[in-house]
C-alpha positions as CSV (number, residue, x, y, z in Angstrom):
1,M,4.4,19.0,-51.3
2,V,7.5,17.7,-52.8
3,E,5.9,17.5,-56.3
4,L,4.8,21.2,-56.4
5,A,8.3,22.2,-55.3
6,A,9.6,20.3,-58.0
7,L,7.3,21.7,-60.5
8,A,8.0,25.3,-59.5
9,D,11.8,24.6,-60.1
10,R,10.7,23.4,-63.5
11,V,8.7,26.7,-64.0
12,R,11.7,28.9,-63.0
13,A,14.0,27.2,-65.3
14,C,11.9,27.2,-68.3
15,T,12.9,28.8,-71.6
16,T,10.1,27.1,-73.9
17,C,8.6,30.5,-75.0
18,A,9.9,33.8,-75.7
19,L,8.7,35.0,-72.2
20,A,11.6,33.7,-70.6
21,A,13.9,36.4,-72.4
22,T,12.0,39.4,-71.0
23,R,11.1,38.2,-67.5
24,T,12.5,38.9,-64.1
25,N,11.3,36.0,-62.4
26,A,9.1,33.3,-63.3
27,V,6.0,33.1,-61.1
28,P,4.9,29.4,-60.4
29,G,2.2,30.0,-58.0
30,E,1.7,29.5,-54.4
31,G,-0.6,28.5,-51.5
32,S,-1.8,25.3,-50.1
33,P,-1.0,22.0,-51.7
34,T,-4.1,20.6,-50.5
35,A,-6.2,23.8,-51.1
36,R,-9.9,23.3,-52.2
37,V,-9.8,26.2,-54.3
38,L,-7.5,27.0,-56.9
39,F,-7.7,30.6,-58.4
40,V,-6.1,31.0,-62.0
41,G,-5.4,34.3,-63.1
42,E,-4.1,35.4,-66.7
43,G,-0.3,36.0,-66.0
44,P,1.9,37.9,-63.9
45,G,2.6,41.8,-63.9
46,Y,4.9,44.3,-62.9
47,N,5.0,43.5,-59.2
48,E,4.8,39.8,-59.6
49,D,7.3,39.8,-62.0
50,R,9.6,41.5,-59.6
51,Q,8.7,39.3,-56.4
52,G,8.1,36.0,-58.1
53,R,4.7,35.7,-56.6
54,P,1.4,35.9,-57.9
55,F,-1.3,38.8,-57.3
56,V,1.1,40.8,-55.1
57,G,-0.3,44.5,-56.6
58,A,-3.3,46.3,-56.2
59,A,-5.3,43.6,-57.7
60,G,-3.8,40.9,-55.3
61,S,-4.5,43.2,-52.5
62,F,-8.4,43.3,-53.5
63,L,-8.3,39.5,-53.9
64,N,-6.7,39.3,-50.4
65,Q,-9.9,41.4,-48.9
66,M,-12.2,39.0,-51.0
67,L,-10.8,36.1,-49.5
68,A,-11.1,37.6,-46.1
69,S,-14.6,38.4,-46.7
70,I,-15.6,34.4,-46.9
71,G,-13.2,33.4,-44.1
72,L,-10.1,32.4,-46.4
73,S,-6.4,33.3,-46.4
74,R,-3.7,33.0,-49.2
75,E,-2.8,30.1,-47.0
76,D,-6.0,28.4,-47.5
77,V,-6.2,28.5,-51.2
78,Y,-3.7,28.1,-54.1
79,I,-3.1,30.9,-56.7
80,A,-1.6,30.3,-60.1
81,N,-1.8,31.9,-63.6
82,M,-2.1,30.6,-66.9
83,V,1.3,31.7,-68.0
84,K,3.9,31.7,-65.6
85,C,6.0,34.6,-67.1
86,R,5.1,38.4,-67.3
87,P,4.3,39.5,-71.3
88,P,6.1,42.5,-72.2
89,E,3.9,45.8,-71.1
90,N,1.5,43.3,-69.6
91,R,-0.1,42.5,-73.0
92,D,-2.4,39.6,-73.6
93,P,-0.8,36.3,-73.5
94,L,-0.1,35.0,-77.3
95,P,-1.7,31.6,-78.4
96,E,1.8,29.9,-78.3
97,E,2.8,31.4,-75.0
98,L,-0.7,29.8,-73.1
99,A,0.3,26.6,-75.1
100,A,3.7,26.4,-73.7
101,C,2.4,26.8,-70.3
102,A,-0.6,25.0,-70.5
103,H,1.2,21.6,-69.0
104,F,2.4,23.6,-65.9
105,L,-1.1,24.2,-64.8
106,D,-2.4,21.1,-65.9
107,E,0.0,19.5,-63.4
108,Q,-0.7,21.9,-60.8
109,I,-4.5,20.8,-60.9
110,A,-3.5,17.1,-60.6
111,L,-1.2,17.5,-58.0
112,I,-3.7,20.0,-55.8
113,A,-6.7,18.2,-56.9
114,P,-9.0,21.3,-55.9
115,R,-12.8,20.8,-55.4
116,V,-13.2,24.2,-57.1
117,I,-11.2,25.9,-60.0
118,V,-12.0,29.8,-60.3
119,P,-10.6,31.2,-63.4
120,L,-10.3,35.0,-62.8
121,G,-11.2,37.1,-66.0
122,R,-11.8,36.3,-69.5
123,H,-8.2,34.9,-70.4
124,A,-8.4,32.2,-67.5
125,L,-12.0,31.6,-68.6
126,S,-11.1,30.5,-71.9
127,R,-9.2,27.6,-70.5
128,W,-12.4,26.0,-69.7
129,F,-15.1,27.9,-71.9
130,P,-13.2,28.7,-75.3
131,G,-14.9,32.0,-76.6
132,G,-17.0,32.2,-73.5
133,S,-18.0,35.5,-71.8
134,I,-17.0,36.1,-68.3
135,S,-20.1,38.3,-67.8
136,R,-22.5,35.4,-68.7
137,L,-20.4,32.7,-67.0
138,R,-19.5,34.4,-63.8
139,A,-20.7,33.2,-60.5
140,K,-22.3,30.1,-61.7
141,A,-20.8,26.5,-60.9
142,R,-20.4,24.1,-64.0
143,R,-18.9,20.8,-63.8
144,V,-16.0,20.6,-66.6
145,E,-13.6,17.6,-66.5
146,G,-14.7,16.2,-63.1
147,R,-14.2,19.7,-61.4
148,L,-16.5,22.4,-60.4
149,I,-15.5,25.6,-62.7
150,F,-16.7,29.0,-60.7
151,P,-15.5,31.8,-62.8
152,L,-15.3,35.2,-61.5
153,Y,-14.2,38.9,-62.8
154,H,-10.6,39.3,-62.4
155,P,-10.0,41.5,-59.3
156,A,-8.3,44.2,-61.5
157,A,-11.5,44.9,-62.9
158,A,-12.6,46.8,-59.9
159,L,-9.8,48.7,-60.0
160,H,-10.6,50.0,-63.4
161,N,-14.1,50.2,-63.2
162,G,-15.5,51.1,-59.5
163,G,-18.9,50.1,-60.5
164,L,-17.8,46.4,-60.7
165,R,-16.6,46.5,-56.9
166,A,-20.2,45.6,-55.5
167,T,-20.7,42.8,-58.1
168,I,-17.4,41.3,-57.3
169,E,-18.0,41.5,-53.5
170,A,-21.5,39.6,-54.2
171,D,-19.9,37.0,-56.4
172,F,-17.1,36.0,-53.9
173,R,-20.2,35.9,-51.4
174,A,-21.5,33.3,-53.8
175,L,-18.4,31.4,-53.9
176,G,-18.2,31.3,-50.0
177,D,-22.0,29.9,-50.3
178,L,-20.4,27.2,-53.0
179,L,-17.6,26.0,-50.6
180,A,-20.1,25.7,-47.6
181,S,-22.5,23.7,-49.5
182,L,-19.7,21.4,-50.3
183,G,-18.9,21.0,-46.4
184,A,-16.0,20.9,-44.1
185,P,-12.7,19.7,-45.8
186,E,-11.3,16.4,-44.9
187,P,-8.7,16.6,-42.2
188,S,-5.2,16.6,-43.3
189,T,-3.9,14.2,-40.6
190,P,-5.6,11.1,-38.8
191,Q,-7.8,12.0,-35.9
192,R,-7.0,10.5,-32.6
193,A,-8.7,7.5,-31.8
194,T,-11.8,7.6,-29.4
195,T,-11.5,6.3,-25.9
196,H,-15.2,5.4,-26.2
197,P,-16.1,1.8,-27.5
198,P,-17.2,1.9,-30.8
199,P,-21.3,1.7,-31.3
200,T,-22.7,-1.8,-31.7
201,E,-24.9,-0.6,-34.7
202,P,-24.5,2.3,-36.9
203,P,-26.3,5.4,-36.5
204,A,-30.0,5.4,-37.9
205,E,-29.2,8.1,-40.8
206,A,-25.5,7.5,-41.5
207,H,-24.1,10.3,-43.7
208,R,-23.4,10.2,-47.1
209,P,-21.9,12.5,-49.3
210,S,-24.6,13.9,-51.6
211,T,-24.6,16.3,-54.6
212,T,-27.8,17.5,-53.9
213,H,-26.1,20.1,-51.9
214,L,-24.2,21.6,-54.8
215,P,-25.6,24.4,-56.8
216,P,-27.2,23.3,-60.1
217,T,-24.6,22.8,-62.9
218,E,-25.1,24.3,-66.2
219,P,-23.8,23.6,-69.7
220,P,-21.1,26.2,-70.7
221,A,-22.9,29.2,-72.4
222,E,-22.4,30.2,-75.8
223,A,-20.2,33.3,-76.5
224,D,-21.5,36.4,-75.3
225,Q,-23.0,38.6,-77.8
226,P,-22.6,42.4,-77.3
227,P,-25.8,44.2,-76.0
228,P,-27.2,46.9,-77.9
229,G,-25.1,49.8,-78.2
230,G,-22.0,48.1,-76.9
231,S,-20.5,47.3,-73.4
232,Q,-18.8,49.9,-71.2
233,L,-17.3,47.2,-68.7
234,P,-13.7,46.0,-69.2
235,M,-13.2,42.4,-69.9
236,F,-10.4,40.9,-67.7
């Protein structure tokens, strides 16, 4: 899509915030311009900064495995980040850096028009649920701004805490179930006309899209309250 390519060029040329001075490469994002699913991470890491591509390190390898487990590949989805340049030493993005990049993500959402947006980790979650807890909101579909938001733990969480791997695998299966409930994607090219004459009357039960196949949506949960004794899970 020409518009996405032009947007990527603007990302690479952006010098709005201080991250431009320390980056090697900006990382606009990549994937299908007609993806049904948009994954949104926090920001580029070391490998992403070197290659100019999102999720190419160890966390990216795990993400690829999780996509394959539900019958998807990187070419089927779109992968982007909240900030398009790596924060030094992989620190958390500052509020002004998130604000400077916000319009790029907004434009990507508008151009791709995904059916489902998957925030990966608490920083991406805050775009749709400020102050929300990833542990409470994960793997549940909620409709925000007209789109289904399905938060998941960041893949890097499994690298830091092996006990989370099974949880993340189960959550991706839930994502696969959600996509299946939405039905097959619309064809990207017109179908060939059939050689058979059209029926003289419509089928008895014409198919109508229905939201009854969607998992029930829930209102945003309140910010997570720490459990007694504190939590040992990393919040990505």
